[in-house]
ZADO-1210 file (C-alpha; in nm, 4 decimals, padded with zeros to 6 digits):
<atoms>
<atom x="-00.5964" y="-04.6939" z="-04.7243" code="UNK" pos="1"/>
<atom x="-00.2908" y="-04.6148" z="-04.5095" code="UNK" pos="2"/>
<atom x="-00.3037" y="-04.5740" z="-04.1347" code="UNK" pos="3"/>
<atom x="-00.2694" y="-04.1911" z="-04.1491" code="UNK" pos="4"/>
<atom x="-00.5602" y="-04.1850" z="-04.3950" code="UNK" pos="5"/>
<atom x="-00.7692" y="-04.4102" z="-04.1609" code="UNK" pos="6"/>
<atom x="-00.6812" y="-04.1899" z="-03.8607" code="UNK" pos="7"/>
<atom x="-00.7963" y="-03.8761" z="-04.0483" code="UNK" pos="8"/>
<atom x="-01.1143" y="-04.0518" z="-04.1585" code="UNK" pos="9"/>
<atom x="-01.1886" y="-04.1703" z="-03.8047" code="UNK" pos="10"/>
<atom x="-01.1164" y="-03.8242" z="-03.6613" code="UNK" pos="11"/>
<atom x="-01.3691" y="-03.6750" z="-03.9017" code="UNK" pos="12"/>
<atom x="-01.6323" y="-03.9376" z="-03.8156" code="UNK" pos="13"/>
<atom x="-01.5798" y="-03.8953" z="-03.4407" code="UNK" pos="14"/>
<atom x="-01.5870" y="-03.5158" z="-03.4705" code="UNK" pos="15"/>
<atom x="-01.9235" y="-03.5189" z="-03.6431" code="UNK" pos="16"/>
<atom x="-02.0554" y="-03.7815" z="-03.3968" code="UNK" pos="17"/>
<atom x="-01.9372" y="-03.5799" z="-03.0875" code="UNK" pos="18"/>
<atom x="-02.0894" y="-03.2577" z="-03.2167" code="UNK" pos="19"/>
<atom x="-02.4174" y="-03.4408" z="-03.2762" code="UNK" pos="20"/>
<atom x="-02.4110" y="-03.5777" z="-02.9252" code="UNK" pos="21"/>
<atom x="-02.3307" y="-03.2328" z="-02.7872" code="UNK" pos="22"/>
<atom x="-02.6400" y="-03.0951" z="-02.9607" code="UNK" pos="23"/>
<atom x="-02.8449" y="-03.3627" z="-02.7860" code="UNK" pos="24"/>
<atom x="-02.6875" y="-03.2565" z="-02.4560" code="UNK" pos="25"/>
<atom x="-02.7961" y="-02.8899" z="-02.5197" code="UNK" pos="26"/>
<atom x="-03.1513" y="-03.0227" z="-02.5250" code="UNK" pos="27"/>
<atom x="-03.1135" y="-03.2730" z="-02.2379" code="UNK" pos="28"/>
<atom x="-02.8820" y="-03.0644" z="-02.0228" code="UNK" pos="29"/>
<atom x="-02.7167" y="-03.3902" z="-01.9094" code="UNK" pos="30"/>
<atom x="-02.3877" y="-03.5099" z="-02.0604" code="UNK" pos="31"/>
<atom x="-02.3884" y="-03.8375" z="-01.8639" code="UNK" pos="32"/>
<atom x="-02.4939" y="-04.0440" z="-02.1636" code="UNK" pos="33"/>
<atom x="-02.1524" y="-03.9916" z="-02.3074" code="UNK" pos="34"/>
<atom x="-02.0172" y="-04.2902" z="-02.1165" code="UNK" pos="35"/>
<atom x="-02.2329" y="-04.5224" z="-02.3194" code="UNK" pos="36"/>
<atom x="-02.1318" y="-04.3570" z="-02.6384" code="UNK" pos="37"/>
<atom x="-01.7662" y="-04.3832" z="-02.5477" code="UNK" pos="38"/>
<atom x="-01.8140" y="-04.7566" z="-02.6011" code="UNK" pos="39"/>
<atom x="-02.0509" y="-04.7273" z="-02.8983" code="UNK" pos="40"/>
<atom x="-01.8132" y="-04.4935" z="-03.0743" code="UNK" pos="41"/>
<atom x="-01.5217" y="-04.7392" z="-03.0274" code="UNK" pos="42"/>
<atom x="-01.7353" y="-04.9928" z="-03.2143" code="UNK" pos="43"/>
<atom x="-01.8140" y="-04.7258" z="-03.4783" code="UNK" pos="44"/>
<atom x="-01.4396" y="-04.6760" z="-03.5392" code="UNK" pos="45"/>
<atom x="-01.3857" y="-05.0443" z="-03.5784" code="UNK" pos="46"/>
<atom x="-01.6718" y="-05.0821" z="-03.8305" code="UNK" pos="47"/>
<atom x="-01.5527" y="-04.7737" z="-04.0348" code="UNK" pos="48"/>
<atom x="-01.2139" y="-04.9231" z="-04.0592" code="UNK" pos="49"/>
<atom x="-01.3632" y="-05.2615" z="-04.1572" code="UNK" pos="50"/>
<atom x="-01.5125" y="-05.1042" z="-04.4614" code="UNK" pos="51"/>
<atom x="-01.2360" y="-04.8498" z="-04.5375" code="UNK" pos="52"/>
<atom x="-00.9168" y="-05.0444" z="-04.4772" code="UNK" pos="53"/>
<atom x="-00.7525" y="-05.3175" z="-04.6947" code="UNK" pos="54"/>
<atom x="-00.5972" y="-05.5184" z="-04.4115" code="UNK" pos="55"/>
<atom x="-00.5660" y="-05.8898" z="-04.3565" code="UNK" pos="56"/>
<atom x="-00.9292" y="-06.0181" z="-04.3599" code="UNK" pos="57"/>
<atom x="-00.8793" y="-06.2479" z="-04.0591" code="UNK" pos="58"/>
<atom x="-00.7199" y="-05.9787" z="-03.8513" code="UNK" pos="59"/>
<atom x="-00.9872" y="-05.7272" z="-03.9489" code="UNK" pos="60"/>
<atom x="-01.2615" y="-05.9771" z="-03.8538" code="UNK" pos="61"/>
<atom x="-01.1041" y="-06.0416" z="-03.5124" code="UNK" pos="62"/>
<atom x="-01.0487" y="-05.6767" z="-03.4292" code="UNK" pos="63"/>
<atom x="-01.3919" y="-05.5597" z="-03.5553" code="UNK" pos="64"/>
<atom x="-01.5879" y="-05.8495" z="-03.4101" code="UNK" pos="65"/>
<atom x="-01.4294" y="-05.8365" z="-03.0670" code="UNK" pos="66"/>
<atom x="-01.4428" y="-05.4572" z="-03.0465" code="UNK" pos="67"/>
<atom x="-01.8079" y="-05.4542" z="-03.1603" code="UNK" pos="68"/>
<atom x="-01.9054" y="-05.7285" z="-02.9085" code="UNK" pos="69"/>
<atom x="-01.7378" y="-05.5260" z="-02.6242" code="UNK" pos="70"/>
<atom x="-01.8880" y="-05.1978" z="-02.7459" code="UNK" pos="71"/>
<atom x="-02.2501" y="-05.3145" z="-02.7820" code="UNK" pos="72"/>
<atom x="-02.2530" y="-05.5017" z="-02.4513" code="UNK" pos="73"/>
<atom x="-02.0805" y="-05.2261" z="-02.2458" code="UNK" pos="74"/>
<atom x="-02.2569" y="-04.9382" z="-02.4251" code="UNK" pos="75"/>
<atom x="-02.5970" y="-05.0948" z="-02.3816" code="UNK" pos="76"/>
<atom x="-02.5258" y="-05.1625" z="-02.0161" code="UNK" pos="77"/>
<atom x="-02.4114" y="-04.8003" z="-01.9492" code="UNK" pos="78"/>
<atom x="-02.6987" y="-04.6610" z="-02.1463" code="UNK" pos="79"/>
<atom x="-02.9559" y="-04.8407" z="-01.9483" code="UNK" pos="80"/>
<atom x="-02.7820" y="-04.7498" z="-01.6253" code="UNK" pos="81"/>
<atom x="-02.7994" y="-04.3825" z="-01.7285" code="UNK" pos="82"/>
<atom x="-03.1707" y="-04.4165" z="-01.8021" code="UNK" pos="83"/>
<atom x="-03.2313" y="-04.5669" z="-01.4541" code="UNK" pos="84"/>
<atom x="-03.0059" y="-04.3449" z="-01.2401" code="UNK" pos="85"/>
<atom x="-02.9969" y="-04.0110" z="-01.4345" code="UNK" pos="86"/>
<atom x="-02.7203" y="-03.7549" z="-01.4132" code="UNK" pos="87"/>
<atom x="-02.3717" y="-03.8725" z="-01.3101" code="UNK" pos="88"/>
<atom x="-02.2519" y="-03.6444" z="-01.0264" code="UNK" pos="89"/>
<atom x="-01.8938" y="-03.6598" z="-01.1620" code="UNK" pos="90"/>
<atom x="-01.9898" y="-03.4723" z="-01.4690" code="UNK" pos="91"/>
<atom x="-02.2157" y="-03.2363" z="-01.2763" code="UNK" pos="92"/>
<atom x="-01.9238" y="-03.1554" z="-01.0488" code="UNK" pos="93"/>
<atom x="-01.6763" y="-03.1067" z="-01.3444" code="UNK" pos="94"/>
<atom x="-01.9099" y="-02.8729" z="-01.5284" code="UNK" pos="95"/>
<atom x="-02.0016" y="-02.6876" z="-01.2129" code="UNK" pos="96"/>
<atom x="-01.6338" y="-02.6102" z="-01.1457" code="UNK" pos="97"/>
<atom x="-01.5802" y="-02.4913" z="-01.5035" code="UNK" pos="98"/>
<atom x="-01.8846" y="-02.2689" z="-01.5114" code="UNK" pos="99"/>
<atom x="-01.7916" y="-02.1223" z="-01.1737" code="UNK" pos="100"/>
<atom x="-01.4709" y="-02.0019" z="-01.3405" code="UNK" pos="101"/>
<atom x="-01.6652" y="-01.8165" z="-01.5962" code="UNK" pos="102"/>
<atom x="-01.6740" y="-02.0626" z="-01.8836" code="UNK" pos="103"/>
<atom x="-02.0220" y="-02.0873" z="-02.0494" code="UNK" pos="104"/>
<atom x="-02.1942" y="-02.4176" z="-01.9905" code="UNK" pos="105"/>
<atom x="-02.2254" y="-02.4992" z="-02.3619" code="UNK" pos="106"/>
<atom x="-01.8555" y="-02.4436" z="-02.4110" code="UNK" pos="107"/>
<atom x="-01.7567" y="-02.6420" z="-02.1047" code="UNK" pos="108"/>
<atom x="-01.9548" y="-02.9557" z="-02.2222" code="UNK" pos="109"/>
<atom x="-01.8376" y="-02.9229" z="-02.5763" code="UNK" pos="110"/>
<atom x="-01.4638" y="-02.8857" z="-02.5040" code="UNK" pos="111"/>
<atom x="-01.4132" y="-03.0767" z="-02.1825" code="UNK" pos="112"/>
<atom x="-01.6546" y="-03.3577" z="-02.2343" code="UNK" pos="113"/>
<atom x="-01.7413" y="-03.4303" z="-02.5995" code="UNK" pos="114"/>
<atom x="-01.4313" y="-03.3065" z="-02.7907" code="UNK" pos="115"/>
<atom x="-01.1896" y="-03.4215" z="-02.5173" code="UNK" pos="116"/>
<atom x="-01.3421" y="-03.7728" z="-02.5159" code="UNK" pos="117"/>
<atom x="-01.3238" y="-03.7786" z="-02.8894" code="UNK" pos="118"/>
<atom x="-00.9522" y="-03.7195" z="-02.8810" code="UNK" pos="119"/>
<atom x="-00.8992" y="-03.9798" z="-02.6066" code="UNK" pos="120"/>
<atom x="-01.1192" y="-04.2299" z="-02.7945" code="UNK" pos="121"/>
<atom x="-00.8950" y="-04.2014" z="-03.1017" code="UNK" pos="122"/>
<atom x="-00.5973" y="-04.2794" z="-02.8796" code="UNK" pos="123"/>
<atom x="-00.7449" y="-04.5797" z="-02.7025" code="UNK" pos="124"/>
<atom x="-00.8864" y="-04.7263" z="-03.0261" code="UNK" pos="125"/>
<atom x="-00.5350" y="-04.7422" z="-03.1873" code="UNK" pos="126"/>
<atom x="-00.5343" y="-05.1211" z="-03.1892" code="UNK" pos="127"/>
<atom x="-00.8446" y="-05.1416" z="-03.4148" code="UNK" pos="128"/>
<atom x="-00.7060" y="-04.8705" z="-03.6387" code="UNK" pos="129"/>
<atom x="-00.3449" y="-04.9771" z="-03.6859" code="UNK" pos="130"/>
<atom x="-00.4271" y="-05.3488" z="-03.6790" code="UNK" pos="131"/>
<atom x="-00.6700" y="-05.3073" z="-03.9825" code="UNK" pos="132"/>
<atom x="-00.4362" y="-05.0863" z="-04.1838" code="UNK" pos="133"/>
<atom x="-00.1982" y="-05.3634" z="-04.3016" code="UNK" pos="134"/>
<atom x="-00.2623" y="-05.6631" z="-04.5211" code="UNK" pos="135"/>
<atom x="00.0463" y="-05.8547" z="-04.3844" code="UNK" pos="136"/>
<atom x="00.1534" y="-06.0641" z="-04.2076" code="UNK" pos="137"/>
<atom x="-00.1249" y="-06.3245" z="-04.1483" code="UNK" pos="138"/>
<atom x="-00.2537" y="-06.3626" z="-03.7977" code="UNK" pos="139"/>
<atom x="-00.0064" y="-06.5613" z="-03.5860" code="UNK" pos="140"/>
<atom x="00.0239" y="-06.6970" z="-03.2355" code="UNK" pos="141"/>
<atom x="00.0496" y="-06.3520" z="-03.0763" code="UNK" pos="142"/>
<atom x="-00.2658" y="-06.2439" z="-03.2488" code="UNK" pos="143"/>
<atom x="-00.4665" y="-06.5515" z="-03.1508" code="UNK" pos="144"/>
<atom x="-00.3406" y="-06.5075" z="-02.7891" code="UNK" pos="145"/>
<atom x="-00.4616" y="-06.1478" z="-02.8019" code="UNK" pos="146"/>
<atom x="-00.8013" y="-06.2639" z="-02.9363" code="UNK" pos="147"/>
<atom x="-00.8317" y="-06.5092" z="-02.6553" code="UNK" pos="148"/>
<atom x="-00.7493" y="-06.2387" z="-02.3963" code="UNK" pos="149"/>
<atom x="-00.9955" y="-05.9962" z="-02.5486" code="UNK" pos="150"/>
<atom x="-01.2709" y="-06.2573" z="-02.5508" code="UNK" pos="151"/>
<atom x="-01.1943" y="-06.3364" z="-02.1895" code="UNK" pos="152"/>
<atom x="-01.2090" y="-05.9687" z="-02.1033" code="UNK" pos="153"/>
<atom x="-01.5529" y="-05.9241" z="-02.2606" code="UNK" pos="154"/>
<atom x="-01.6960" y="-06.2179" z="-02.0689" code="UNK" pos="155"/>
<atom x="-01.5194" y="-06.1167" z="-01.7414" code="UNK" pos="156"/>
<atom x="-01.6467" y="-05.7618" z="-01.7521" code="UNK" pos="157"/>
<atom x="-01.9963" y="-05.8811" z="-01.8479" code="UNK" pos="158"/>
<atom x="-02.0146" y="-06.1133" z="-01.5433" code="UNK" pos="159"/>
<atom x="-01.8785" y="-05.8485" z="-01.3092" code="UNK" pos="160"/>
<atom x="-02.1417" y="-05.5918" z="-01.4223" code="UNK" pos="161"/>
<atom x="-02.4176" y="-05.8557" z="-01.3983" code="UNK" pos="162"/>
<atom x="-02.3144" y="-05.9367" z="-01.0435" code="UNK" pos="163"/>
<atom x="-02.3049" y="-05.5778" z="-00.9353" code="UNK" pos="164"/>
<atom x="-02.6413" y="-05.5006" z="-01.0974" code="UNK" pos="165"/>
<atom x="-02.8043" y="-05.7891" z="-00.9085" code="UNK" pos="166"/>
<atom x="-02.6396" y="-05.6723" z="-00.5793" code="UNK" pos="167"/>
<atom x="-02.7646" y="-05.3200" z="-00.6223" code="UNK" pos="168"/>
<atom x="-03.1143" y="-05.4423" z="-00.7114" code="UNK" pos="169"/>
<atom x="-03.1494" y="-05.6286" z="-00.3811" code="UNK" pos="170"/>
<atom x="-03.3062" y="-05.4200" z="-00.0921" code="UNK" pos="171"/>
<atom x="-03.0746" y="-05.6127" z="00.1529" code="UNK" pos="172"/>
<atom x="-02.7700" y="-05.4539" z="-00.0136" code="UNK" pos="173"/>
<atom x="-02.8493" y="-05.0989" z="00.0911" code="UNK" pos="174"/>
<atom x="-02.5335" y="-04.9461" z="00.2483" code="UNK" pos="175"/>
<atom x="-02.3425" y="-05.2606" z="00.1982" code="UNK" pos="176"/>
<atom x="-02.0127" y="-05.3243" z="00.0145" code="UNK" pos="177"/>
<atom x="-02.0222" y="-05.5497" z="-00.2856" code="UNK" pos="178"/>
<atom x="-01.7580" y="-05.8166" z="-00.2025" code="UNK" pos="179"/>
<atom x="-01.9093" y="-06.1290" z="-00.3678" code="UNK" pos="180"/>
<atom x="-01.8419" y="-06.3184" z="-00.6883" code="UNK" pos="181"/>
<atom x="-01.5630" y="-06.1612" z="-00.8895" code="UNK" pos="182"/>
<atom x="-01.5736" y="-05.8622" z="-00.6604" code="UNK" pos="183"/>
<atom x="-01.4308" y="-06.0854" z="-00.3901" code="UNK" pos="184"/>
<atom x="-01.1039" y="-06.1069" z="-00.5717" code="UNK" pos="185"/>
<atom x="-01.0688" y="-05.7608" z="-00.7123" code="UNK" pos="186"/>
<atom x="-01.2240" y="-05.4248" z="-00.6236" code="UNK" pos="187"/>
<atom x="-01.2671" y="-05.3460" z="-00.9913" code="UNK" pos="188"/>
<atom x="-01.3345" y="-05.6647" z="-01.2002" code="UNK" pos="189"/>
<atom x="-01.5166" y="-05.4561" z="-01.4604" code="UNK" pos="190"/>
<atom x="-01.2051" y="-05.2415" z="-01.5071" code="UNK" pos="191"/>
<atom x="-00.9857" y="-05.5446" z="-01.5215" code="UNK" pos="192"/>
<atom x="-01.2117" y="-05.7016" z="-01.7912" code="UNK" pos="193"/>
<atom x="-01.2098" y="-05.3726" z="-01.9805" code="UNK" pos="194"/>
<atom x="-00.8265" y="-05.3637" z="-01.9738" code="UNK" pos="195"/>
<atom x="-00.8034" y="-05.7214" z="-02.0847" code="UNK" pos="196"/>
<atom x="-01.0170" y="-05.6450" z="-02.3853" code="UNK" pos="197"/>
<atom x="-00.7903" y="-05.3672" z="-02.5042" code="UNK" pos="198"/>
<atom x="-00.4619" y="-05.5301" z="-02.4244" code="UNK" pos="199"/>
<atom x="-00.5844" y="-05.8315" z="-02.6220" code="UNK" pos="200"/>
<atom x="-00.6772" y="-05.6067" z="-02.9218" code="UNK" pos="201"/>
<atom x="-00.3376" y="-05.4482" z="-02.8843" code="UNK" pos="202"/>
<atom x="-00.1637" y="-05.7831" z="-02.9062" code="UNK" pos="203"/>
<atom x="-00.3544" y="-05.8609" z="-03.2281" code="UNK" pos="204"/>
<atom x="-00.2338" y="-05.5297" z="-03.3707" code="UNK" pos="205"/>
<atom x="00.1200" y="-05.5907" z="-03.2597" code="UNK" pos="206"/>
<atom x="00.1822" y="-05.8367" z="-03.5373" code="UNK" pos="207"/>
<atom x="00.1555" y="-05.5676" z="-03.8131" code="UNK" pos="208"/>
<atom x="00.4404" y="-05.3239" z="-03.8996" code="UNK" pos="209"/>
<atom x="00.4627" y="-05.0597" z="-03.6258" code="UNK" pos="210"/>
<atom x="00.1872" y="-05.2402" z="-03.4404" code="UNK" pos="211"/>
<atom x="00.3608" y="-05.1837" z="-03.1108" code="UNK" pos="212"/>
<atom x="00.2519" y="-04.8208" z="-03.1306" code="UNK" pos="213"/>
<atom x="-00.1066" y="-04.9491" z="-03.0776" code="UNK" pos="214"/>
<atom x="-00.0183" y="-05.0476" z="-02.7178" code="UNK" pos="215"/>
<atom x="-00.0268" y="-04.6759" z="-02.6289" code="UNK" pos="216"/>
<atom x="-00.4094" y="-04.7205" z="-02.6362" code="UNK" pos="217"/>
<atom x="-00.4518" y="-04.9940" z="-02.3783" code="UNK" pos="218"/>
<atom x="-00.1700" y="-04.8401" z="-02.1699" code="UNK" pos="219"/>
<atom x="-00.3549" y="-04.5084" z="-02.1530" code="UNK" pos="220"/>
<atom x="-00.6887" y="-04.6752" z="-02.0878" code="UNK" pos="221"/>
<atom x="-00.5373" y="-04.8747" z="-01.7955" code="UNK" pos="222"/>
<atom x="-00.3919" y="-04.5592" z="-01.6518" code="UNK" pos="223"/>
<atom x="-00.7236" y="-04.3826" z="-01.6803" code="UNK" pos="224"/>
<atom x="-00.9171" y="-04.6613" z="-01.5093" code="UNK" pos="225"/>
<atom x="-00.6769" y="-04.7089" z="-01.2228" code="UNK" pos="226"/>
<atom x="-00.5119" y="-04.3691" z="-01.1645" code="UNK" pos="227"/>
<atom x="-00.7235" y="-04.0929" z="-01.3153" code="UNK" pos="228"/>
<atom x="-01.0996" y="-04.0889" z="-01.3652" code="UNK" pos="229"/>
<atom x="-01.1928" y="-04.4454" z="-01.2772" code="UNK" pos="230"/>
<atom x="-01.0974" y="-04.6115" z="-00.9509" code="UNK" pos="231"/>
<atom x="-00.9693" y="-04.2981" z="-00.7625" code="UNK" pos="232"/>
<atom x="-01.3023" y="-04.1050" z="-00.7966" code="UNK" pos="233"/>
<atom x="-01.5057" y="-04.4141" z="-00.7371" code="UNK" pos="234"/>
<atom x="-01.3158" y="-04.5278" z="-00.4282" code="UNK" pos="235"/>
<atom x="-01.3201" y="-04.1743" z="-00.2797" code="UNK" pos="236"/>
<atom x="-01.6955" y="-04.1747" z="-00.2918" code="UNK" pos="237"/>
<atom x="-01.7350" y="-04.5317" z="-00.1657" code="UNK" pos="238"/>
<atom x="-01.5066" y="-04.4636" z="00.1290" code="UNK" pos="239"/>
<atom x="-01.7334" y="-04.1706" z="00.2441" code="UNK" pos="240"/>
<atom x="-02.0644" y="-04.3648" z="00.2028" code="UNK" pos="241"/>
<atom x="-01.9836" y="-04.7312" z="00.2909" code="UNK" pos="242"/>
<atom x="-01.8629" y="-04.7930" z="00.6442" code="UNK" pos="243"/>
<atom x="-01.7064" y="-05.1230" z="00.5567" code="UNK" pos="244"/>
<atom x="-01.5219" y="-05.0135" z="00.2474" code="UNK" pos="245"/>
<atom x="-01.1908" y="-04.9489" z="00.4200" code="UNK" pos="246"/>
<atom x="-01.1793" y="-05.3115" z="00.5339" code="UNK" pos="247"/>
<atom x="-01.2687" y="-05.4257" z="00.1821" code="UNK" pos="248"/>
<atom x="-00.9799" y="-05.2257" z="00.0463" code="UNK" pos="249"/>
<atom x="-00.7356" y="-05.3772" z="00.2958" code="UNK" pos="250"/>
<atom x="-00.8260" y="-05.7360" z="00.2045" code="UNK" pos="251"/>
<atom x="-00.8957" y="-05.7123" z="-00.1665" code="UNK" pos="252"/>
<atom x="-00.6747" y="-05.6597" z="-00.4691" code="UNK" pos="253"/>
<atom x="-00.7150" y="-05.3317" z="-00.6322" code="UNK" pos="254"/>
<atom x="-00.7029" y="-05.4575" z="-00.9891" code="UNK" pos="255"/>
<atom x="-00.5629" y="-05.8000" z="-01.0765" code="UNK" pos="256"/>
<atom x="-00.7868" y="-06.0750" z="-00.9336" code="UNK" pos="257"/>
<atom x="-00.6278" y="-06.2324" z="-00.6326" code="UNK" pos="258"/>
<atom x="-00.7506" y="-06.4336" z="-00.3262" code="UNK" pos="259"/>
<atom x="-00.8444" y="-06.2065" z="-00.0297" code="UNK" pos="260"/>
<atom x="-00.5643" y="-06.1369" z="00.2132" code="UNK" pos="261"/>
<atom x="-00.5462" y="-06.3822" z="00.5014" code="UNK" pos="262"/>
<atom x="-00.6782" y="-06.2815" z="00.8312" code="UNK" pos="263"/>
<atom x="-00.9616" y="-06.0612" z="00.6936" code="UNK" pos="264"/>
<atom x="-01.3332" y="-06.1493" z="00.6892" code="UNK" pos="265"/>
<atom x="-01.4956" y="-06.2255" z="00.3495" code="UNK" pos="266"/>
<atom x="-01.8541" y="-06.2498" z="00.2271" code="UNK" pos="267"/>
<atom x="-02.0168" y="-06.5920" z="00.2264" code="UNK" pos="268"/>
</atoms>
């Protein structure tokens, strides 16, 4: 099956999945669970391509296995967080603005949450689609380097999420800034790990013909995390609710892990 055929198949699978999730939203009246299914659906695309494509078996195993490990871990984490915390105020704010302009709530959630995320998901998952579409060449040094980077990213993000969850669970952390563990070296270690996963998968895909096109996926994801809906919205909220967050920003790298700037206090 060629890449255009795979893309068409994946688009159909994701369209059906997103409409199904939207129907669930109509009953729950809360779209926030979509964050978990963003990850789960990435894994779904990888598995669909594993069965449908005729690519190099080793490359397919690397792309599917690493994507699935990332998807199940992150999706499970986000799903449990949604169950604990309930509706995400970012989505409530977005849908509130759209309905205030006269758009029906059902249409706002369908178009601007589920269908939009479906389109973006197909873009970000280009590495697992393009990389599985070709049966040549065999996995080489670049592919193995990408697999190492992706595996590192899965572990790095998992550790960051675990550290943050433990911090939030402690009563002593109320109103405090998380600046311990990996969070001492970057304000967004979970985002950094996420980016490493997809850049790693992109490097694996780069070895196939036209594989460089797959890098559009991790490039867009990194832009989203750091410049669009990730860090900017999160940091805006943190700055208004955490008195020490400004100092944390001044001493701590925004993305790539780096030792805290000299002359600033750090957590013990």
